[in-house]
Structures are given as C-alpha cells and as structure tokens.
VOZA-537067 format. One line per field, with one value per residue (C-alpha): residue in three letters; x, y, z; residue number from 0. Coordinates in Angstrom, 1 decimal. Example, Ala and Ser with C-alpha at 12.3 -4.5 7.8 and 13.67 -1.06 7.14 Angstrom:
# residues 2
balum	c(ALA; SER)
u	c(12.3; 13.7)
v	c(-4.5; -1.1)
w	c(7.8; 7.1)
filo	c(0; 1)
//
This chain:
# residues 493
balum	c(MET; ASN; ILE; GLY; ALA; LEU; GLY; LEU; ARG; GLY; ARG; ILE; VAL; GLY; ALA; LEU; VAL; LEU; THR; ALA; ALA; VAL; THR; LEU; ALA; VAL; ALA; ALA; MET; GLY; LEU; LEU; GLY; PRO; LEU; GLU; ARG; ARG; LEU; GLU; LYS; ALA; GLU; LEU; ASP; ALA; LEU; VAL; GLN; LYS; ALA; HIS; GLU; THR; ARG; ASP; ALA; PHE; ALA; ALA; LEU; SER; THR; ARG; GLN; LEU; ALA; ILE; ARG; SER; ASN; ALA; LEU; GLN; GLN; ILE; GLY; LEU; ALA; LEU; THR; ARG; THR; SER; GLY; ALA; SER; GLU; VAL; TYR; VAL; LEU; ASP; ALA; ALA; HIS; ALA; LEU; ARG; LEU; SER; THR; THR; ASP; ALA; ALA; THR; ALA; ALA; ALA; ASP; PRO; PHE; ASP; ASP; VAL; ALA; LYS; ALA; LEU; GLU; GLN; GLY; ARG; VAL; ILE; GLY; SER; ALA; GLY; THR; PHE; GLU; GLY; ASP; GLU; VAL; VAL; ARG; VAL; ALA; LEU; PRO; VAL; ARG; ILE; ASP; GLY; GLN; ARG; TYR; VAL; LEU; ALA; ALA; ARG; LYS; GLN; VAL; SER; GLU; ILE; ARG; ASP; ALA; VAL; ALA; VAL; VAL; ARG; ARG; ALA; PHE; LEU; THR; ALA; ALA; LEU; SER; GLY; LEU; VAL; ILE; ALA; LEU; LEU; LEU; GLY; LEU; GLY; PHE; ALA; ALA; THR; LEU; VAL; ARG; ARG; LEU; ARG; ARG; LEU; ARG; ASP; ALA; THR; VAL; ARG; LEU; ALA; GLU; HIS; GLY; PRO; VAL; GLU; GLU; VAL; PRO; ALA; ASP; ARG; ASN; ARG; ASP; GLU; VAL; GLY; ASP; LEU; THR; ARG; ALA; PHE; ALA; ARG; MET; GLN; GLU; ARG; LEU; HIS; GLN; GLN; GLU; GLU; ALA; ARG; ARG; ALA; PHE; VAL; ALA; THR; ALA; SER; HIS; GLU; LEU; ARG; THR; PRO; VAL; ALA; SER; LEU; ARG; GLY; MET; LEU; GLU; LEU; LEU; ASP; GLU; GLU; LEU; GLU; HIS; GLY; GLU; VAL; SER; SER; GLU; GLN; ALA; ARG; GLU; GLN; VAL; ALA; ARG; ALA; LEU; ALA; GLN; ALA; ARG; ARG; LEU; GLY; ARG; LEU; ALA; ALA; ASP; LEU; LEU; ASP; LEU; SER; ARG; ILE; ASP; ALA; GLU; VAL; ALA; LEU; ARG; SER; GLU; PRO; VAL; GLU; LEU; ASN; GLU; LEU; SER; ARG; ALA; VAL; ILE; ALA; GLU; PHE; GLU; LEU; GLY; ALA; PRO; THR; GLY; GLU; GLY; ARG; THR; VAL; PRO; GLN; LEU; ASP; GLU; PRO; GLY; GLU; PRO; VAL; TRP; ALA; SER; GLY; ASP; PRO; GLY; ALA; VAL; ALA; GLN; ILE; LEU; ARG; ILE; LEU; PHE; ASP; ASN; ALA; VAL; ARG; ALA; SER; PRO; PRO; GLY; GLU; PRO; VAL; HIS; VAL; ARG; VAL; ARG; PRO; PRO; ALA; PRO; ASP; GLY; GLY; ALA; ALA; GLU; LEU; SER; VAL; SER; ASP; ALA; GLY; PRO; GLY; VAL; PRO; ALA; HIS; GLU; ARG; GLU; GLN; VAL; PHE; GLN; ARG; PHE; ALA; ARG; GLY; SER; GLY; VAL; ALA; GLY; ALA; GLY; PHE; GLY; LEU; GLY; LEU; ALA; ILE; GLY; ARG; GLU; LEU; ALA; GLU; ARG; MET; GLY; GLY; SER; LEU; VAL; LEU; GLU; GLU; ASP; VAL; ALA; ALA; ARG; ASP; GLY; ASP; GLY; PRO; SER; GLY; PRO; ALA; ALA; HIS; GLY; ALA; THR; PHE; THR; LEU; ARG; LEU; PRO; PRO; THR; ASP; ASP; HIS; TYR; PRO; PHE)
u	c(135.3; 133.5; 130.1; 128.7; 129.1; 126.5; 123.8; 120.9; 119.3; 122.3; 123.0; 119.5; 119.3; 122.8; 121.8; 118.7; 120.5; 123.4; 121.0; 119.1; 122.3; 123.7; 120.4; 120.2; 123.8; 123.3; 120.2; 122.0; 124.7; 122.3; 120.0; 121.8; 125.0; 123.3; 120.6; 122.6; 124.1; 120.5; 119.3; 122.1; 121.6; 117.9; 118.6; 121.2; 118.9; 116.2; 118.7; 119.9; 116.3; 115.4; 118.7; 117.7; 114.3; 115.7; 118.6; 116.6; 115.7; 119.3; 120.2; 117.6; 119.5; 122.3; 125.7; 124.8; 122.0; 124.7; 127.1; 124.6; 122.9; 119.5; 116.3; 115.5; 118.7; 117.8; 114.3; 115.5; 118.2; 115.5; 113.1; 115.6; 116.5; 112.8; 111.9; 115.1; 115.9; 119.3; 121.2; 123.5; 123.1; 126.1; 126.7; 130.4; 132.5; 135.7; 137.7; 135.5; 134.4; 131.4; 128.5; 125.5; 125.1; 122.4; 124.9; 127.9; 131.2; 132.9; 130.7; 131.7; 135.4; 135.2; 134.0; 136.7; 134.3; 136.1; 132.9; 132.6; 135.9; 134.9; 131.5; 133.3; 135.8; 133.5; 130.4; 128.0; 126.3; 128.5; 126.9; 128.8; 128.6; 131.0; 131.7; 132.4; 132.9; 131.4; 128.2; 127.2; 126.5; 125.3; 126.5; 125.4; 127.4; 125.3; 126.8; 124.8; 125.4; 124.5; 125.1; 127.2; 129.6; 130.1; 128.9; 128.2; 125.0; 126.2; 123.8; 124.7; 122.3; 123.0; 121.8; 123.1; 119.5; 120.1; 122.8; 120.4; 117.6; 120.0; 121.0; 117.4; 116.8; 120.0; 118.9; 115.3; 117.0; 119.2; 116.3; 114.4; 117.4; 117.9; 114.2; 114.3; 117.4; 115.7; 112.4; 114.6; 116.4; 113.1; 111.5; 114.6; 114.6; 111.0; 111.2; 114.4; 113.0; 109.9; 111.9; 114.6; 111.7; 110.1; 113.4; 114.2; 111.1; 111.8; 115.4; 114.0; 111.5; 114.4; 116.6; 113.6; 113.0; 116.6; 116.5; 113.0; 112.2; 109.3; 106.9; 107.6; 105.3; 106.4; 104.8; 102.3; 103.3; 100.4; 102.5; 102.5; 106.3; 109.4; 109.9; 106.2; 106.7; 109.9; 107.9; 105.1; 107.5; 109.2; 105.9; 105.0; 108.4; 107.8; 104.4; 105.8; 108.6; 106.0; 104.0; 107.0; 108.1; 104.6; 104.6; 108.1; 107.1; 103.9; 105.8; 108.4; 105.9; 103.7; 106.7; 108.1; 104.7; 104.4; 107.8; 107.4; 104.6; 106.0; 109.5; 108.0; 106.0; 108.9; 111.2; 108.6; 108.2; 111.9; 112.4; 109.5; 111.1; 114.5; 113.1; 111.2; 114.2; 116.5; 114.1; 113.3; 109.6; 108.6; 107.9; 109.2; 105.6; 105.3; 108.7; 107.8; 104.6; 106.4; 109.1; 106.4; 104.8; 108.2; 108.8; 105.5; 106.4; 109.8; 108.1; 105.8; 108.8; 110.4; 107.3; 107.3; 111.0; 110.4; 107.5; 109.4; 112.2; 109.8; 108.5; 111.9; 112.7; 109.3; 110.2; 113.7; 112.0; 114.2; 113.4; 111.2; 111.7; 109.2; 108.9; 106.3; 104.7; 102.4; 99.8; 98.5; 102.0; 102.9; 99.7; 100.3; 103.8; 102.7; 99.7; 102.2; 104.5; 101.6; 100.5; 103.8; 103.9; 100.2; 99.1; 97.6; 94.1; 90.5; 90.3; 92.9; 92.2; 92.9; 93.4; 91.6; 92.8; 90.2; 92.3; 91.2; 92.1; 94.9; 98.0; 97.4; 100.4; 100.8; 103.7; 105.3; 108.0; 107.6; 108.9; 106.6; 103.6; 104.4; 104.7; 101.3; 99.8; 101.3; 99.9; 96.4; 96.6; 97.8; 94.9; 92.3; 93.4; 93.1; 89.7; 88.1; 86.6; 88.5; 88.0; 86.6; 88.5; 90.2; 89.4; 92.0; 90.8; 92.9; 91.3; 93.0; 92.7; 89.6; 89.9; 89.4; 92.1; 92.3; 94.3; 94.9; 93.5; 94.3; 91.6; 91.7; 88.3; 87.7; 84.6; 85.2; 83.2; 84.1; 85.3; 82.9; 82.2; 83.9; 87.2; 87.4; 90.1; 91.5; 92.8; 95.3; 96.8; 100.0; 99.4; 95.7; 93.9; 90.4; 87.9; 86.2; 89.3; 90.6; 94.4; 95.1; 98.7; 100.6; 98.4; 101.2; 100.4; 97.7; 99.6; 102.8; 100.6; 99.0; 102.3; 104.0; 101.1; 101.1; 104.9; 104.3; 101.7; 98.7; 96.4; 95.3; 91.5; 88.8; 85.9; 82.4; 80.6; 81.9; 78.5; 77.6; 81.0; 81.8; 78.5; 78.0; 81.1; 81.4; 80.4; 77.2; 76.3; 79.2; 77.2; 80.2; 83.9; 86.0; 87.6; 90.9; 91.9; 95.4; 95.2; 98.4; 99.0; 99.1; 102.2; 102.6; 102.2; 99.7; 102.1; 105.6; 107.4)
v	c(81.9; 81.7; 83.5; 81.8; 78.5; 79.4; 79.1; 81.6; 80.5; 81.1; 84.4; 85.5; 84.4; 85.8; 89.2; 89.4; 88.5; 90.8; 93.7; 93.1; 92.9; 96.0; 97.9; 96.7; 97.8; 101.2; 101.6; 100.6; 103.1; 105.8; 105.1; 103.5; 105.6; 109.0; 107.8; 108.0; 111.4; 112.8; 111.5; 113.1; 116.4; 116.3; 115.9; 118.5; 121.0; 120.3; 120.8; 124.1; 125.4; 124.6; 126.3; 129.3; 129.4; 129.3; 131.7; 134.8; 133.2; 132.6; 136.1; 137.4; 135.9; 137.6; 136.5; 136.2; 133.6; 131.7; 131.9; 130.4; 128.2; 129.6; 127.8; 129.9; 128.6; 125.2; 125.5; 127.0; 124.1; 121.5; 123.0; 122.9; 119.2; 118.3; 120.1; 119.1; 115.7; 117.0; 114.9; 117.8; 121.5; 123.8; 127.5; 128.3; 131.4; 132.1; 130.2; 127.2; 127.2; 125.1; 127.2; 124.8; 121.1; 118.7; 115.9; 115.6; 117.3; 114.0; 113.8; 117.2; 116.4; 113.9; 116.6; 118.8; 121.7; 122.6; 123.9; 126.2; 127.9; 128.3; 129.8; 132.3; 133.2; 133.4; 134.7; 132.3; 128.9; 126.0; 122.5; 119.2; 115.5; 113.2; 110.0; 110.4; 107.3; 105.2; 107.3; 109.1; 112.7; 115.9; 119.2; 122.7; 125.8; 128.9; 132.4; 134.3; 137.6; 137.8; 141.0; 142.1; 139.2; 136.5; 133.1; 130.0; 127.8; 124.3; 121.4; 117.8; 115.0; 111.4; 109.9; 106.3; 105.2; 106.5; 103.9; 101.3; 102.6; 102.5; 98.9; 97.9; 99.6; 98.0; 94.5; 95.0; 96.2; 93.2; 90.8; 92.6; 92.6; 88.8; 88.2; 90.3; 88.4; 85.0; 86.3; 87.7; 84.2; 82.3; 84.6; 84.5; 80.7; 80.5; 83.1; 81.7; 78.1; 79.2; 81.3; 78.6; 75.9; 78.0; 78.7; 75.0; 74.1; 76.7; 75.3; 71.8; 72.8; 74.5; 71.4; 69.3; 71.8; 71.5; 67.6; 67.0; 70.1; 72.6; 69.8; 70.1; 72.4; 74.9; 74.6; 77.5; 80.2; 82.6; 84.6; 88.4; 88.9; 88.9; 85.1; 84.6; 87.0; 85.2; 81.8; 83.2; 84.8; 81.5; 79.6; 82.1; 81.4; 77.7; 78.0; 80.1; 77.6; 74.9; 76.7; 77.5; 73.8; 72.6; 75.2; 74.1; 70.5; 71.2; 73.4; 70.8; 68.1; 70.1; 71.4; 67.9; 66.7; 69.7; 69.1; 65.3; 65.5; 67.7; 66.2; 62.6; 63.8; 65.6; 62.5; 60.1; 62.2; 62.5; 58.7; 57.9; 60.4; 58.9; 55.4; 56.3; 58.0; 55.2; 52.7; 55.2; 55.0; 58.6; 61.3; 64.8; 66.0; 63.6; 64.6; 68.2; 67.5; 65.7; 68.3; 71.0; 69.1; 68.7; 72.3; 73.1; 70.9; 72.6; 76.0; 74.8; 73.7; 77.1; 78.9; 76.7; 77.4; 81.1; 81.0; 79.0; 81.6; 84.5; 82.7; 82.2; 86.0; 86.8; 84.6; 86.0; 89.5; 91.0; 94.7; 96.1; 99.7; 102.5; 105.0; 106.6; 104.4; 105.5; 102.8; 103.7; 103.5; 100.4; 98.7; 99.5; 98.1; 94.8; 94.6; 95.0; 92.4; 90.1; 90.6; 90.0; 86.5; 85.5; 83.2; 84.7; 83.7; 84.3; 82.8; 85.2; 86.8; 90.6; 92.8; 96.1; 99.0; 101.4; 104.3; 107.7; 110.9; 111.7; 109.9; 107.7; 107.7; 105.1; 104.3; 100.9; 98.7; 99.0; 95.4; 94.0; 95.9; 94.6; 91.0; 91.2; 92.5; 89.5; 87.0; 88.6; 88.6; 85.0; 83.8; 85.9; 84.4; 81.0; 81.6; 83.5; 81.7; 82.0; 85.4; 87.1; 90.2; 90.8; 94.2; 96.2; 99.2; 102.0; 104.4; 107.3; 107.8; 109.4; 113.2; 112.6; 110.0; 106.2; 104.0; 104.0; 100.8; 98.6; 95.9; 93.0; 91.3; 88.1; 86.6; 83.1; 81.0; 83.1; 81.9; 80.1; 81.8; 79.1; 79.6; 83.4; 83.4; 79.9; 81.0; 83.3; 80.5; 78.8; 75.8; 76.3; 76.2; 77.4; 74.6; 76.3; 76.8; 73.9; 73.6; 75.9; 76.5; 75.6; 77.8; 80.1; 83.1; 84.8; 84.0; 85.8; 88.7; 89.2; 88.9; 91.4; 93.9; 93.7; 94.2; 97.5; 98.6; 97.8; 94.8; 92.4; 91.5; 89.5; 91.9; 90.7; 91.0; 92.0; 93.2; 95.3; 96.9; 97.5; 97.4; 96.0; 95.4; 95.6; 92.0; 92.3; 92.0; 90.7; 88.1; 85.9; 86.2; 87.5; 90.9; 91.1; 94.6; 95.7; 98.7; 100.7; 103.8; 107.0; 109.2; 112.4; 114.4; 113.6; 114.4; 113.6; 114.7)
w	c(142.9; 139.6; 140.0; 136.9; 138.5; 141.0; 138.4; 138.0; 141.1; 143.3; 141.7; 142.3; 145.9; 146.4; 144.9; 147.1; 150.2; 149.5; 148.6; 151.9; 154.0; 152.5; 152.9; 156.5; 157.2; 155.7; 157.8; 160.9; 160.3; 159.6; 162.5; 165.5; 165.3; 165.4; 167.8; 171.0; 170.0; 169.2; 172.5; 174.3; 172.5; 173.4; 177.1; 176.9; 175.3; 177.9; 180.8; 179.1; 178.8; 182.4; 183.6; 181.7; 183.3; 186.8; 186.2; 187.2; 190.5; 191.2; 190.2; 192.7; 195.6; 197.7; 198.3; 202.0; 201.0; 199.1; 202.0; 204.6; 201.9; 202.7; 202.4; 199.3; 197.7; 198.5; 197.1; 193.9; 193.5; 194.4; 191.8; 189.1; 190.0; 189.8; 186.6; 184.6; 186.1; 187.1; 189.6; 190.8; 190.9; 191.8; 192.1; 191.8; 191.6; 189.8; 192.5; 191.9; 195.5; 196.1; 197.1; 196.5; 195.9; 196.1; 196.8; 198.9; 198.1; 197.1; 194.0; 193.0; 193.4; 190.5; 188.1; 186.7; 186.1; 182.9; 181.4; 184.3; 183.5; 179.9; 180.8; 183.2; 180.5; 177.5; 179.2; 177.6; 178.2; 177.7; 177.1; 177.0; 177.6; 179.3; 181.3; 185.0; 187.3; 184.7; 184.2; 181.1; 182.0; 180.3; 181.7; 181.5; 182.7; 182.7; 183.7; 186.2; 188.3; 192.0; 193.8; 190.9; 191.2; 188.5; 189.4; 187.2; 187.6; 186.9; 186.4; 185.8; 184.7; 184.4; 181.1; 181.3; 180.5; 177.1; 176.4; 177.7; 175.3; 172.4; 173.2; 173.3; 169.9; 168.6; 169.7; 168.2; 164.9; 164.7; 165.3; 162.6; 160.3; 160.7; 160.2; 157.1; 155.8; 156.4; 154.7; 151.8; 151.4; 151.5; 149.0; 146.8; 146.9; 145.9; 143.2; 141.7; 141.8; 139.9; 137.4; 136.8; 136.4; 133.7; 131.9; 132.0; 130.3; 127.6; 127.3; 127.0; 124.4; 122.5; 122.6; 121.3; 118.6; 117.5; 117.6; 116.1; 114.1; 114.4; 115.0; 118.8; 120.6; 123.2; 126.6; 127.4; 129.9; 130.8; 133.2; 132.2; 132.6; 130.6; 130.7; 129.7; 126.8; 125.7; 125.8; 123.9; 121.3; 121.1; 120.5; 117.8; 116.2; 116.4; 114.9; 112.1; 111.5; 111.4; 108.9; 106.8; 106.9; 105.9; 103.0; 102.0; 102.0; 100.0; 97.6; 97.0; 96.5; 94.3; 92.3; 91.9; 90.7; 88.3; 86.9; 86.8; 84.3; 81.5; 81.9; 81.5; 78.6; 77.0; 77.5; 76.0; 72.9; 72.3; 73.0; 70.6; 67.9; 68.5; 68.0; 64.9; 63.3; 64.0; 62.2; 59.4; 60.2; 60.6; 58.0; 58.1; 58.9; 61.8; 63.1; 62.9; 64.8; 67.5; 67.8; 68.1; 70.9; 72.6; 72.2; 73.8; 76.8; 77.0; 76.9; 79.7; 81.8; 81.1; 82.3; 85.4; 86.1; 85.7; 88.0; 90.7; 90.4; 90.9; 94.0; 95.4; 94.8; 96.6; 99.6; 99.7; 99.9; 97.1; 97.2; 94.6; 93.2; 94.0; 91.1; 89.1; 86.5; 83.7; 83.3; 80.0; 78.4; 80.2; 79.1; 75.5; 75.8; 77.2; 74.7; 71.8; 73.2; 73.7; 70.1; 68.7; 70.3; 69.7; 66.8; 63.7; 62.3; 62.8; 66.3; 67.6; 70.9; 70.7; 73.8; 73.7; 75.8; 77.3; 78.6; 79.9; 78.1; 80.4; 81.8; 84.9; 87.2; 90.0; 92.3; 91.8; 90.2; 86.3; 85.9; 88.6; 87.2; 83.6; 85.0; 86.7; 83.5; 81.4; 84.1; 83.8; 79.9; 79.9; 82.1; 80.3; 76.9; 78.2; 79.7; 76.8; 73.8; 70.5; 68.8; 72.0; 73.0; 76.2; 77.7; 79.5; 81.5; 83.2; 85.7; 87.6; 91.3; 92.6; 93.3; 97.0; 97.1; 96.3; 94.1; 90.4; 88.8; 86.0; 85.1; 82.7; 81.8; 79.8; 78.4; 79.8; 82.3; 85.3; 88.7; 91.2; 94.3; 96.5; 94.3; 94.4; 97.1; 96.3; 92.9; 94.5; 96.4; 95.2; 93.0; 93.0; 89.6; 88.6; 87.8; 84.8; 82.5; 80.5; 80.1; 83.1; 83.9; 87.1; 89.5; 90.4; 88.3; 90.4; 93.6; 92.1; 90.9; 94.3; 96.3; 93.9; 94.2; 98.1; 98.0; 96.1; 98.5; 96.4; 95.8; 93.3; 93.5; 91.6; 91.1; 92.0; 88.7; 85.3; 83.9; 87.0; 87.0; 83.3; 81.6; 78.1; 76.0; 72.2; 71.8; 73.9; 77.5; 79.6; 81.4; 82.0; 82.5; 85.3; 86.0; 87.8; 89.0; 90.0; 92.4; 93.0; 95.3; 93.5; 93.1; 95.1; 92.1; 89.4; 86.7; 88.3; 85.2)
filo	c(0; 1; 2; 3; 4; 5; 6; 7; 8; 9; 10; 11; 12; 13; 14; 15; 16; 17; 18; 19; 20; 21; 22; 23; 24; 25; 26; 27; 28; 29; 30; 31; 32; 33; 34; 35; 36; 37; 38; 39; 40; 41; 42; 43; 44; 45; 46; 47; 48; 49; 50; 51; 52; 53; 54; 55; 56; 57; 58; 59; 60; 61; 62; 63; 64; 65; 66; 67; 68; 69; 70; 71; 72; 73; 74; 75; 76; 77; 78; 79; 80; 81; 82; 83; 84; 85; 86; 87; 88; 89; 90; 91; 92; 93; 94; 95; 96; 97; 98; 99; 100; 101; 102; 103; 104; 105; 106; 107; 108; 109; 110; 111; 112; 113; 114; 115; 116; 117; 118; 119; 120; 121; 122; 123; 124; 125; 126; 127; 128; 129; 130; 131; 132; 133; 134; 135; 136; 137; 138; 139; 140; 141; 142; 143; 144; 145; 146; 147; 148; 149; 150; 151; 152; 153; 154; 155; 156; 157; 158; 159; 160; 161; 162; 163; 164; 165; 166; 167; 168; 169; 170; 171; 172; 173; 174; 175; 176; 177; 178; 179; 180; 181; 182; 183; 184; 185; 186; 187; 188; 189; 190; 191; 192; 193; 194; 195; 196; 197; 198; 199; 200; 201; 202; 203; 204; 205; 206; 207; 208; 209; 210; 211; 212; 213; 214; 215; 216; 217; 218; 219; 220; 221; 222; 223; 224; 225; 226; 227; 228; 229; 230; 231; 232; 233; 234; 235; 236; 237; 238; 239; 240; 241; 242; 243; 244; 245; 246; 247; 248; 249; 250; 251; 252; 253; 254; 255; 256; 257; 258; 259; 260; 261; 262; 263; 264; 265; 266; 267; 268; 269; 270; 271; 272; 273; 274; 275; 276; 277; 278; 279; 280; 281; 282; 283; 284; 285; 286; 287; 288; 289; 290; 291; 292; 293; 294; 295; 296; 297; 298; 299; 300; 301; 302; 303; 304; 305; 306; 307; 308; 309; 310; 311; 312; 313; 314; 315; 316; 317; 318; 319; 320; 321; 322; 323; 324; 325; 326; 327; 328; 329; 330; 331; 332; 333; 334; 335; 336; 337; 338; 339; 340; 341; 342; 343; 344; 345; 346; 347; 348; 349; 350; 351; 352; 353; 354; 355; 356; 357; 358; 359; 360; 361; 362; 363; 364; 365; 366; 367; 368; 369; 370; 371; 372; 373; 374; 375; 376; 377; 378; 379; 380; 381; 382; 383; 384; 385; 386; 387; 388; 389; 390; 391; 392; 393; 394; 395; 396; 397; 398; 399; 400; 401; 402; 403; 404; 405; 406; 407; 408; 409; 410; 411; 412; 413; 414; 415; 416; 417; 418; 419; 420; 421; 422; 423; 424; 425; 426; 427; 428; 429; 430; 431; 432; 433; 434; 435; 436; 437; 438; 439; 440; 441; 442; 443; 444; 445; 446; 447; 448; 449; 450; 451; 452; 453; 454; 455; 456; 457; 458; 459; 460; 461; 462; 463; 464; 465; 466; 467; 468; 469; 470; 471; 472; 473; 474; 475; 476; 477; 478; 479; 480; 481; 482; 483; 484; 485; 486; 487; 488; 489; 490; 491; 492)
//
C-alpha cells in the first residue's frame, strides 16, 4: 500500500490513531501484566507477616497439646485465620502427618505440601503461589520448634478474587482505551481537516499566482503556527513580487519614453542632414552644427545606457569592494578628470576642493565613490549659474566616532522641501534645474552609498552648514553629502 496515496489527512489521522494504540498497548503490558503478580505478592507478604506474628504462640505449645488438638491450639489457629484471611492452617512434622487443620482432611490431601518439605530442609520461610482444584492460592511454610522437635506452620489463603479484580481493571482499561482511540480519531479528523483546508487555500493561491502573476492576493491566515507563518511569508513574497513587477513596468515604460525622445531627435536630425546633403542645400557650417546636435543626443543616449547598466548591476546586487579610500586624493583625481572634459571660457564652472591638512580615509569601493562624485559634479554644474564655482569639501570622522564626509555644494536655486526625497527616486527630476538629466544619477548614488554601508543625503541649508563662500553668502544652492564608514586604522598604510 502506498502511504502517500492516503493524503495528508489520512496520514495525520493514521499517525494519531497508531500512536494512541501503541501507547495504550504498552500501558496495558506495563500495567495489567504485573498487576496480578503484585497483588499476589502483596497477599503473600501479608500472610508471611501474620504467620511470623503467631509463630511464638505455636512454639509455646507442647506436643501433647498438638496430639489432642487442644483448645489453645484451636484458638491460635483460628486467630491466625481471622487476622490473615487464611482459609487453612496446618502444623506438620517431618512425616507430613496432619496435626492441625481448620478444614477437613480431604482438602489437605489435594495440597502436595512441597513447600513444607523445603522449609524443613532449608530451615527458612518458603512462600509460593499455585492453583489447586481451580482456586488461586498463596502458601506459606514457616519452620517452628515445639518441645525441641521441628514442625512447620503452613497457611493457605485463597486469592481467586485477585483474578476477578484484575479482570475488572482489564475491562475498565479496555473501555478507556477504546474511548481514547475514538477521541483521538475524532480530534485527528478535525485537526487534519482544518490543516488540509488551510493548505489547500495556500495551494490554490499559489496556482492562481502562477497563472495570473503577482496581482493575485494570498488569503490571510492569522493562526500563530507553522502554516500561518508560511502563509504570511508567502503573502510577503507575493507583495514583494507585485512591487517588483510594478517597478519593472514603471522602469520599462519610463526607460522606453526616455530612449524614445533622444532617438527620435537623433533620427530626425540625421534624416534632415541626409536630405540636405542629397540636394546640396546645406553649408559646411550648418552640417557641423547639425552633427554637433546629433553627437549631443548620442552622448545623451550613451549616458542613459550607462545609467541603465549601473541600475541593472545594482539590482543584480553585484558585490562592491570594501577597502581603504583616501577621499582627498580621489576628489583631486575626479576634479582633474572633470576639468579635462569641461568647456573653456569665462562662463566655465570650476570645482574648488576644500580639504583638511591631513588624509581622510574611508572604507568603500574606489570606483563607486568616484562614480558618486561624478554624479554630484554633473548635477552641481547643471544647477550653478555660469562662472559660479562648485565647492567640494572633505571632512574626517569625528574623534569620538562617526563617518567620513565628502560634500559637493552648488550655487543654484536649491531643492524645494517637497522634493528633498523625491530627487533620490529613479527617473525623478528636480523642478528647479533646466535641462535636467534622466533622473537616475542621485538614485544610483544613494544605492551605491548604501551598498558600501554609508549614505547620500541632501543637507538642510548650505548657508547654515558651510558659512559664506568666496563669492558671498551662500543664500541658495544645494549641498549633497556622501558619508562613508571610517577604516579601522586612520592611516591604513
């Protein structure tokens, strides 16, 4: 028989009933079997004790009193019978001659008196149990000396009522066992039905999720057990999948829109240029202008492709390095790179580095830190008026602990209060900057910073934090600060 074919309900009920049956069987073997033997032993011990108590009275008799079965002998025998519940009492010698009996001689003839022979031979009390003429009997043979001669005081007690008592206990136990099995069966059926119903709801939700996607909701299960925990974990997974699906759709829609605009513009420019070249209606200056605009759109597409690639790497959780980074040196390198690619002229935006007199070490990925700094430079240059400098400040960790900081400040219009967190979202652009990018830079920067164990934040007020700059009070603008965990050693090399 295939146990798996029974289903979860059948296996649970079967396991409960089998466990109950095995438990009751073991209890029956451990209780009913020894019960009769323990009761017989208790009766035998009591009979031995009473025989010991009357032995001195028998030892005080004489052989003549035994021979004539005196009243004293009869009284002692009757007293032993009353106190011990014995049905027969004998005094026998080595020849097994009957000296005293509370019953007739025919009853004694059915008893082999083998315990008497052992008691005379071994000189000690012999206790035993047996069945004579269908009756359960416990027997005691106690050596005793009367007038220097050896005799044995033998007492027999019927204990057939023990068998009856054990039978009553057995019937009661069987009744209780059957009741317990029925209760276990009913409880098992109820428990299994509830469990299977909950699991079926979860299974149906899983099937619907596989068919219709993460829009399907998982039924709530408030029970505080493993199935409830599984259902809640599955609901969290479904919610997470739904959020990821919504984010994916929004990402695809926004990326498609962002790609469509520069692609369409680039195609239009190239088609127009091609048409003008075909008809010979364009001068070299006009051609160069249109090519420059096309190259600008191509560079914009390149930046968008690079940003999308960075986002895909972040979403794929590509591991970043964690090593000591000297922020002053890295800032100088990025500033030099920026100056090489920046246009020349009077309206040129020049980054200015405000560094402390000592190296500032932080723990992070050098490439990721440089990428964040490039993003902040690019945003600051777009936001600042022509000719206004962009200030870069590096601060070491505080002596009592804290993070190393790298801040980039511009002199632009700043960020409105309601957009302070929005600018860090994907494809979100600030409203105060003309010609903003795709809205991915700050989102990439913050996620990279968090992956390195740091943070990227927009400071509350440039003027309050940094004071007056070289060009006057910093009444406007925005300051973005990258905070990174310090290295274990302030000077790791």
